[in-house]
N, C-alpha and C positions, 0 to 999 in steps of 0.2 A: 242812501236811504231806500233805494229800490223804486223811488217814485219817478215817473216820467215828467220832465220839466220842459222838454222841447221836442218837437218833431222836425223832420226834414222833408221838404217837397222833392220827390225824385221824378224825373222826366223819363218816360219810356214811349216808344212807338209800338203800335200793334201791327204785326205783319198780317198778310191776307189769311194765313193759316192760324192766326190767333196767338202766335208766339211773340214774346216781348223782345224788342230790339233796344239795346243799350245806347246811351248818348254817344259813346265812343264810335259807334258805327254810323251815326247819322248827323252829328253836329258838324263834322268836317265838311260833309256834302252841303249842309245848310249854309255854311259860311261861303263855300264856293259859288253857290247860286244866289247869294245876297238875301237869304231868308233868316239869318241868325237874329237880327234885330226884332223881327216879328215874333220869333220864338221867345226871346227875353220878355217882350211886352206881354205875350200871352201868359207866360208863367207868373209874372207879377200880378196881372189882373186876377187870374184864377186863385192865387195864393191869398191876396187881400180879401177877395170875396168869400173864400173858405173861412178865413178868420172871422169875418163879419157874420157868416151863417152860424158858426159855433157860438159866437157871443149872443145871438138871438136865442140860442138854446141854454143860455146862462152858463156856457163853458168857455173858459179862457184857453186860447190856443196860441202858443208861441211857435213860429214856423221859420225854419232855416230855408233860405232860397239861394240856389246857385245861380250866379250870373256868368254869362259867357265872357270870353276874352275880349270880345268886341263891344261889350256893354258901354264902356266909357266913351266910345266914339259915336254913340247914338244920341243925337240932340233931343229926341222925343222922349227918351226913357225917364229922365229925371222929372220933367213936368207931369208925365203920366203917373208916376208913383205918388207925387204930391196930390194930384187931382183925385186919384183912386182912394187914398187915405182919407181925404176930406169928404168925398161923396159917400163913402161907406162907414164913416165915423169910426175908423179903426185906429187904435193906439199905435203910433210908430214903434213903440217899444216891443210890440208883438212880432216885428219883422227883424230877422237876423240874416242879413245878406252874407253870402260866402263868395269870396273871390280867390283865385289861385295866385300865388306870388308871381308866377311867370306872366300872367295877364296884367297885373299891376305894374310890373317892371317895364313891360312893353309900352305902356301908356301912362307914365308916372304922373305928369302934371294934370291931365284930365281925371285920372283915378283919384288923386288927392282931393281935387275940387269936388268931385262927385261924392266921395265918402264924407268929406267935411260938411257938405250941405245936408246929407241925410242923417248923420250923427247929430247935427245941430237940431234936427227935428225930434230926435230920440231913437232913431233906428240903431241897431247894433251891426257891427261888421266883424267878420272872422276871416283870417287868412287861412285858406284851405290847403290841404296837402303840404303843410309846412315841412320843409326839409327835402322835398322832392325836386325843387328847382334850384335857384341860385342862393336863396337864403341870405341875401345881402343884408347886413345889419344896418347899413346906411338907408336902404329902402324901408326896412322895418321901422327905423326911427322916424321916417317921414310920413308913414301912413297911420292915420288915427284909428287903428283897429283895436277891438277890445278882447279878441280871442284868437289863439293860435290852435288850429286843428292839426295835430301831429300826423304826418303821412303814415298810412297803414303799413308801408314797407318796414318801418321801425317797430311795429307792434305785432305783426303776424307771428314772428318767431321769438318774441321777447324773452320767454322763460329760458330758452337755451342759448341766447346770444348776449353775453355780457357787454359787448360793444354797443348794441342797441339800447341796453339798459342805461349805459352811461350817456348816450346821445339824448335819450328821453329825459334823463335827470338834468342835463344841461339846458334843454329847451324849457323845462319847468322853471329852473332857476332864472333864466333870462326873462321869461314871461312874468314871473313874480316881481322882478326888479322893475319891469316896465308897467306894472299894474294891470297885466292882462291875465285872462283865464286860459286854461289849456283843456283841450278835448282830444281823446285818443280814438282813432278809427280802427276798424277791423278787430275789435275785441271779441274773441271767440271761445274763451274758456275761463273758468274760475281762477286758474293759476295766473293767467295774464291780468285779470281784473285785480287780484290781490297785489301783484307787483306794481301795477299802476297806482294803486292807493298808497303803497309804501313810497313810491317815487314822488307822490304829491300831485298827480294829475287831477285836475278838478272834475 
């Protein structure tokens, strides 16, 4: 339809000269120094408060939030999300958490419990970069996610790569059978967009 239905919160650091530093460059360091839980909590607080601020302007904002691979081992994160939602009167359905499949696989039992608690409140969960990691169907079966975000490596050269087209079609078929939506990343041209529509990507 051409309408924006959801935004994604993207985290960047600002260097001393004003240039932006991507998460790939600083999240590993943050993990090493024990700062990653603080970053997850900061992102969650800012996101929920941004949604609340938009609501006060009578604008609905659905926001995708990336959680780190260590999020499920943080005992304070789940209570924080619940408290922030309550304090700012934000609908849980406005929050769309994104986790990588490799992060979920590394911490399966806590990940499942974490996701089930928040989906029980009404939050949404997406499996990010799907296809880039192990893509185990057993893990996919166990995690109550509602959306698969197809990794950009399958999308970037989609028009000229028949194998990528078949892979995307297979993911769409699998997602539909499991009652999940699909999202494609790295869509950069009309030809790719047209192909994704043909293949049934939501």
